[in-house]
C-alpha positions as CSV (number, residue, x, y, z in Angstrom):
1,M,-17.7,-18.3,-16.2
2,E,-17.2,-14.9,-14.4
3,K,-16.7,-16.6,-11.0
4,D,-13.9,-18.7,-12.4
5,K,-12.1,-15.7,-13.9
6,K,-8.8,-15.0,-12.1
7,I,-8.0,-11.6,-10.7
8,I,-5.7,-9.7,-13.1
9,L,-2.9,-8.3,-10.9
10,G,-0.9,-5.5,-12.3
11,I,2.7,-4.9,-11.1
12,S,4.6,-1.6,-11.6
13,I,8.3,-2.6,-11.6
14,G,9.6,0.2,-9.4
15,D,13.3,1.3,-9.4
16,L,15.2,-1.3,-11.5
17,N,18.4,-0.6,-9.7
18,G,16.7,-1.7,-6.4
19,I,15.3,-5.0,-5.3
20,G,11.9,-4.7,-6.9
21,S,12.5,-6.9,-10.0
22,E,14.1,-9.5,-7.8
23,I,11.2,-9.8,-5.4
24,V,8.8,-9.9,-8.3
25,I,10.7,-12.8,-9.9
26,K,11.1,-14.7,-6.6
27,T,7.3,-14.4,-6.0
28,F,6.1,-15.6,-9.4
29,E,8.8,-18.2,-10.2
30,D,6.6,-20.2,-7.8
31,T,4.0,-21.3,-10.3
32,R,1.5,-22.0,-7.6
33,M,1.0,-18.2,-7.4
34,L,-0.7,-18.4,-10.9
35,E,-3.6,-20.3,-9.3
36,F,-4.5,-17.1,-7.4
37,C,-4.1,-14.4,-10.0
38,T,-2.9,-13.5,-13.5
39,P,0.1,-11.2,-13.1
40,V,1.0,-8.5,-15.6
41,I,4.3,-6.8,-15.2
42,F,4.5,-3.3,-16.7
43,A,8.1,-3.1,-18.0
44,S,9.6,-4.7,-21.1
45,I,10.4,-8.3,-21.9
46,K,14.0,-7.3,-22.8
47,T,14.5,-5.7,-19.4
48,M,12.9,-8.6,-17.5
49,S,14.9,-11.1,-19.4
50,F,18.1,-9.4,-18.3
51,V,16.9,-9.5,-14.7
52,K,16.0,-13.2,-15.1
53,K,19.4,-14.0,-16.5
54,H,21.2,-12.0,-13.7
55,F,19.4,-13.9,-11.0
56,K,19.6,-17.3,-12.8
57,S,15.8,-17.6,-12.4
58,S,13.6,-20.4,-13.7
59,I,10.7,-18.1,-14.3
60,N,9.0,-18.0,-17.7
61,F,7.7,-14.7,-19.1
62,H,5.0,-14.2,-21.6
63,G,5.9,-11.0,-23.5
64,I,2.9,-8.9,-24.8
65,N,2.5,-5.6,-26.6
66,H,-1.2,-5.0,-25.8
67,T,-3.4,-5.8,-22.8
68,D,-5.8,-7.9,-24.9
69,Q,-3.0,-10.4,-25.2
70,I,-2.9,-11.1,-21.4
71,L,-3.1,-14.9,-20.8
72,D,-4.1,-16.7,-17.6
73,G,-1.5,-19.1,-16.3
74,K,1.3,-17.0,-17.6
75,V,3.6,-14.3,-16.0
76,N,2.7,-11.6,-18.5
77,V,5.2,-8.8,-19.3
78,L,3.6,-5.8,-21.1
79,N,6.2,-3.9,-23.2
80,V,5.8,-0.3,-21.9
81,W,9.1,0.7,-23.5
82,K,11.4,-0.5,-26.2
83,D,14.6,1.2,-24.9
84,N,17.7,-0.7,-23.9
85,V,17.8,-0.1,-20.1
86,T,21.2,-0.1,-18.4
87,I,20.7,-1.5,-14.9
88,N,23.4,-0.9,-12.3
89,F,22.1,-2.5,-9.1
90,G,22.5,-0.3,-6.0
91,E,23.0,3.0,-7.8
92,E,20.8,6.1,-7.7
93,D,19.9,7.1,-11.3
94,V,17.3,9.5,-12.4
95,T,17.1,7.8,-15.8
96,I,16.1,4.5,-14.1
97,G,13.6,6.6,-12.0
98,A,12.0,7.7,-15.3
99,F,11.4,4.1,-16.3
100,A,9.8,3.5,-12.9
101,I,7.4,6.3,-13.6
102,K,6.7,5.0,-17.1
103,S,5.8,1.6,-15.5
104,L,3.6,3.3,-12.9
105,E,1.8,5.5,-15.3
106,A,0.9,2.7,-17.7
107,A,-0.2,0.5,-14.8
108,T,-2.4,3.2,-13.4
109,I,-4.1,3.8,-16.7
110,A,-4.8,0.1,-16.9
111,L,-6.2,0.1,-13.4
112,K,-8.4,3.1,-14.0
113,N,-9.8,1.5,-17.1
114,D,-10.4,-1.9,-15.4
115,V,-7.9,-3.7,-17.7
116,I,-6.3,-4.9,-14.5
117,D,-8.2,-5.5,-11.2
118,V,-5.6,-4.5,-8.7
119,L,-2.1,-2.9,-8.6
120,V,0.9,-4.0,-6.6
121,T,3.7,-1.5,-6.8
122,A,7.4,-2.4,-6.4
123,P,9.5,0.2,-4.5
124,I,10.5,3.4,-6.1
125,H,13.2,5.9,-5.0
126,K,11.6,9.2,-4.1
127,H,14.5,11.3,-5.3
128,N,15.0,9.5,-8.6
129,I,11.4,9.8,-9.7
130,Q,11.3,13.6,-9.5
131,S,11.0,15.5,-12.8
132,D,9.1,18.4,-14.4
133,S,6.2,16.0,-15.1
134,F,6.2,14.1,-11.8
135,K,6.4,16.0,-8.5
136,F,4.9,13.6,-6.1
137,P,6.7,12.4,-2.9
138,G,5.6,8.8,-3.6
139,H,2.9,6.6,-5.0
140,T,0.0,7.7,-2.8
141,G,-0.3,11.3,-3.9
142,Y,0.0,10.3,-7.6
143,L,-2.6,7.5,-7.4
144,T,-5.0,9.8,-5.4
145,E,-4.9,12.4,-8.2
146,K,-5.3,9.8,-11.0
147,L,-7.9,7.5,-9.3
148,G,-9.8,9.7,-6.9
149,G,-10.8,9.1,-3.3
150,N,-9.7,10.1,0.2
151,S,-6.4,8.1,0.3
152,L,-4.6,7.1,3.5
153,M,-1.4,5.1,4.0
154,F,-2.5,2.0,5.9
155,M,0.2,-0.4,7.0
156,V,-1.5,-3.8,7.5
157,T,-1.0,-7.4,8.6
158,E,-3.6,-9.9,9.7
159,T,-3.3,-8.7,13.3
160,L,-1.9,-5.1,13.2
161,K,-3.2,-2.2,11.1
162,V,-1.7,1.3,11.4
163,G,-3.1,4.3,9.5
164,L,-1.7,7.9,9.4
165,L,-3.2,11.3,9.9
166,T,-0.2,12.8,8.0
167,D,2.3,10.9,6.0
168,H,5.2,12.5,4.0
169,V,5.3,15.9,5.6
170,P,8.1,17.4,7.7
171,V,7.7,16.8,11.5
172,K,7.8,20.5,12.2
173,D,4.7,21.0,10.0
174,V,2.6,18.1,11.4
175,P,0.5,20.1,13.9
176,Q,-0.7,22.6,11.3
177,Y,-1.9,19.8,9.1
178,I,-4.0,18.1,11.8
179,T,-7.4,19.9,11.7
180,T,-10.8,18.7,12.7
181,E,-11.6,18.2,9.0
182,L,-8.5,16.0,8.5
183,I,-9.2,13.9,11.6
184,N,-12.8,13.3,10.6
185,E,-11.7,12.3,7.0
186,K,-8.9,9.9,8.1
187,V,-11.0,8.2,10.8
188,D,-13.8,7.8,8.2
189,T,-11.4,6.3,5.7
190,V,-10.0,3.8,8.2
191,Y,-13.4,2.9,9.5
192,N,-14.9,2.3,6.1
193,S,-11.8,0.4,5.0
194,L,-12.0,-1.9,8.0
195,K,-15.7,-2.6,7.1
196,S,-15.5,-3.0,3.3
197,D,-11.9,-4.1,2.7
198,F,-11.3,-6.3,5.8
199,R,-14.8,-7.5,6.7
200,I,-14.7,-6.1,10.3
201,S,-18.3,-5.3,11.1
202,K,-17.8,-3.1,14.2
203,P,-14.3,-1.6,14.0
204,K,-12.6,-0.4,17.1
205,I,-10.0,2.3,16.5
206,A,-7.3,3.9,18.6
207,V,-5.8,7.3,17.9
208,L,-2.4,8.3,19.1
209,G,-1.6,11.7,20.5
210,I,0.2,14.4,18.6
211,N,2.6,15.4,21.4
212,P,4.6,13.3,23.9
213,H,2.2,11.9,26.6
214,A,-0.7,13.3,24.4
215,G,0.2,16.8,25.6
216,D,0.1,16.0,29.3
217,N,-2.8,18.4,29.9
218,G,-1.2,21.1,27.9
219,V,2.2,21.0,29.5
220,I,3.8,19.5,26.3
221,G,1.7,21.2,23.6
222,E,-1.9,22.2,23.3
223,E,-3.0,20.4,20.1
224,D,-4.2,17.2,21.7
225,D,-6.6,19.1,24.0
226,T,-7.7,21.8,21.6
227,V,-8.1,19.8,18.4
228,L,-7.6,16.1,18.7
229,R,-9.5,15.2,21.9
230,P,-12.7,17.1,21.2
231,T,-12.9,15.9,17.6
232,L,-12.5,12.3,18.7
233,Q,-15.2,12.8,21.4
234,K,-17.7,14.0,18.7
235,I,-16.8,11.1,16.5
236,K,-17.4,8.7,19.4
237,E,-20.8,10.3,20.1
238,S,-21.8,9.7,16.5
239,G,-21.6,5.9,17.2
240,K,-18.1,5.0,16.0
241,M,-15.9,3.1,18.5
242,V,-13.0,5.5,18.3
243,Y,-10.8,6.1,21.4
244,G,-7.9,8.3,22.3
245,P,-5.7,10.2,22.2
246,Y,-3.2,7.6,23.6
247,S,0.3,8.4,24.6
248,A,2.3,6.9,21.8
249,D,5.5,5.9,23.7
250,S,3.9,3.1,25.7
251,F,1.0,2.1,23.5
252,F,2.7,-0.6,21.5
253,G,5.2,-1.8,24.1
254,S,2.4,-2.4,26.5
255,G,0.5,-4.5,24.0
256,N,-2.5,-2.2,24.1
257,Y,-2.6,-2.2,20.3
258,K,-3.9,-5.7,20.4
259,N,-7.2,-4.4,21.8
260,F,-8.0,-2.5,18.6
261,D,-8.7,-3.3,14.9
262,A,-6.6,-0.4,13.8
263,I,-4.5,2.4,15.2
264,I,-4.2,5.9,13.7
265,A,-0.9,7.7,14.3
266,A,-0.4,11.4,14.0
267,Y,2.6,11.3,11.7
268,H,4.7,9.0,9.7
269,D,7.4,7.8,12.1
270,Q,5.1,7.6,15.0
271,G,3.2,4.9,13.3
272,L,5.7,3.3,11.0
273,I,8.5,2.7,13.5
274,P,6.5,0.5,15.7
275,F,4.7,-1.2,12.8
276,K,8.0,-2.1,11.1
277,T,9.5,-3.2,14.4
278,I,6.7,-5.6,15.0
279,A,5.9,-6.7,11.4
280,F,8.8,-5.8,9.1
281,G,9.2,-8.3,6.2
282,H,5.6,-9.5,6.2
283,G,3.7,-6.2,6.5
284,V,1.9,-4.5,3.6
285,N,1.5,-0.9,2.6
286,Y,-2.2,-0.6,1.5
287,T,-3.6,2.7,0.2
288,A,-7.0,2.8,1.8
289,G,-9.7,5.1,0.5
290,L,-8.9,4.9,-3.2
291,T,-11.5,3.9,-5.8
292,K,-9.2,1.0,-6.8
293,V,-7.0,-1.5,-4.9
294,R,-3.3,-0.8,-4.5
295,T,-0.8,-2.4,-2.3
296,S,3.0,-2.5,-2.0
297,P,5.7,-4.1,0.2
298,D,6.5,-2.5,3.5
299,H,10.1,-1.7,2.5
300,G,12.0,0.5,0.0
301,T,14.5,-0.1,-2.8
302,A,17.2,-1.5,-0.5
303,F,20.0,-0.4,-2.8
304,E,22.6,-1.9,-0.3
305,I,21.6,-5.5,-1.2
306,A,20.2,-5.0,-4.7
307,G,21.4,-7.4,-7.3
308,K,22.9,-9.8,-4.8
309,G,20.0,-12.3,-4.7
310,D,19.5,-11.7,-1.0
311,A,16.2,-9.9,-1.0
312,D,13.3,-11.4,0.9
313,N,10.1,-11.4,-1.1
314,G,7.9,-12.1,1.9
315,S,6.4,-8.6,2.1
316,F,5.8,-8.4,-1.7
317,K,4.1,-11.8,-1.6
318,A,1.9,-10.6,1.3
319,A,1.1,-7.5,-0.8
320,V,-0.1,-9.7,-3.6
321,F,-2.4,-11.7,-1.4
322,T,-3.7,-8.6,0.4
323,A,-4.6,-7.0,-2.9
324,I,-6.5,-10.1,-3.9
325,E,-8.2,-10.4,-0.5
326,V,-9.3,-6.7,-0.5
327,Y,-10.6,-6.9,-4.0
328,K,-12.8,-9.9,-3.2
329,N,-13.9,-8.4,0.1
330,R,-15.0,-5.1,-1.6
331,K,-17.0,-7.0,-4.2
332,E,-18.7,-9.0,-1.5
333,Y,-19.4,-5.9,0.6
334,K,-20.9,-4.0,-2.3
335,K,-23.1,-7.0,-3.2
336,Y,-24.5,-7.3,0.4
337,A,-24.8,-3.5,0.7
338,K,-27.2,-3.6,-2.2
339,N,-29.3,-6.1,-0.3
340,P,-29.3,-5.0,3.4
341,L,-31.5,-8.0,4.3
342,K,-28.5,-10.2,3.7
343,K,-25.7,-10.2,6.3
344,V,-22.1,-9.9,5.3
345,P,-20.1,-12.8,6.6
346,K,-18.0,-11.6,9.4
347,K,-14.2,-12.1,9.5
348,I,-13.4,-14.4,12.5
């Protein structure tokens, strides 16, 4: 029956010289994980067998050449390439980066075509992936182009969720990106994601200031008073519980973040430094606003420990469970949205 069908969880393998393959193996050598989903690793059985041997893993792979060969109860490995891949853990290598993109492209096509239900991406190295055919700074921009939607980097745990107005842009360019239109778009994306993806019926959102002390009444920059504050006021008047701008330097240390369902930071490090300080190792990078569900761990390739067997798979495992949870929540939300007389069960 449909309700008994396990979620098919696609995995792009990331940079093979990093820790991605290790954390994937550590997660799924625990056979209890197969009770929650059917994993499909987009790589090659030859490559994954090398990794298995290197880490002396007990995992059993099921190699397949076509997606119609996916089996429940197995760790499926779809052969995306037939090449012999030379893995040198800890080294930057554009050739390895090209295999990371092959994996991502194949997984994205499968996600777009509903062959897989959700996608969890292992870490890539932003320099190694650049080529004439791939000029994105990371996963988010690529997935947005291929899948559609108003994407937003949303770092999440059960108790802390941080979204970004701007993500991979230079700090010097941040103010010019933050417009009334962008603020409205990102607030809407966070608000809608909290409702449909995390079952929070009345989201309460805090927005951090652009400048130190949120501009200090124009003494330290004017953008907070001329752009951010009036836009947030109009959003609040529309009925959304959106507050700010808050001075970022004391917001997390004071514990004020605990009073909100989500926080929106103005730029990358403003949001990710406190998030990773509080939640590193069990946080999840979720791309909110896409038409499909994609998550990833909250860390990078970690070349410095790659191949040593020391990588912690906690964040990758959390990314798997978050993808499953969001997928189920979305289906439930859509079902109840079609029949407004029924109430969506609230998340306690």
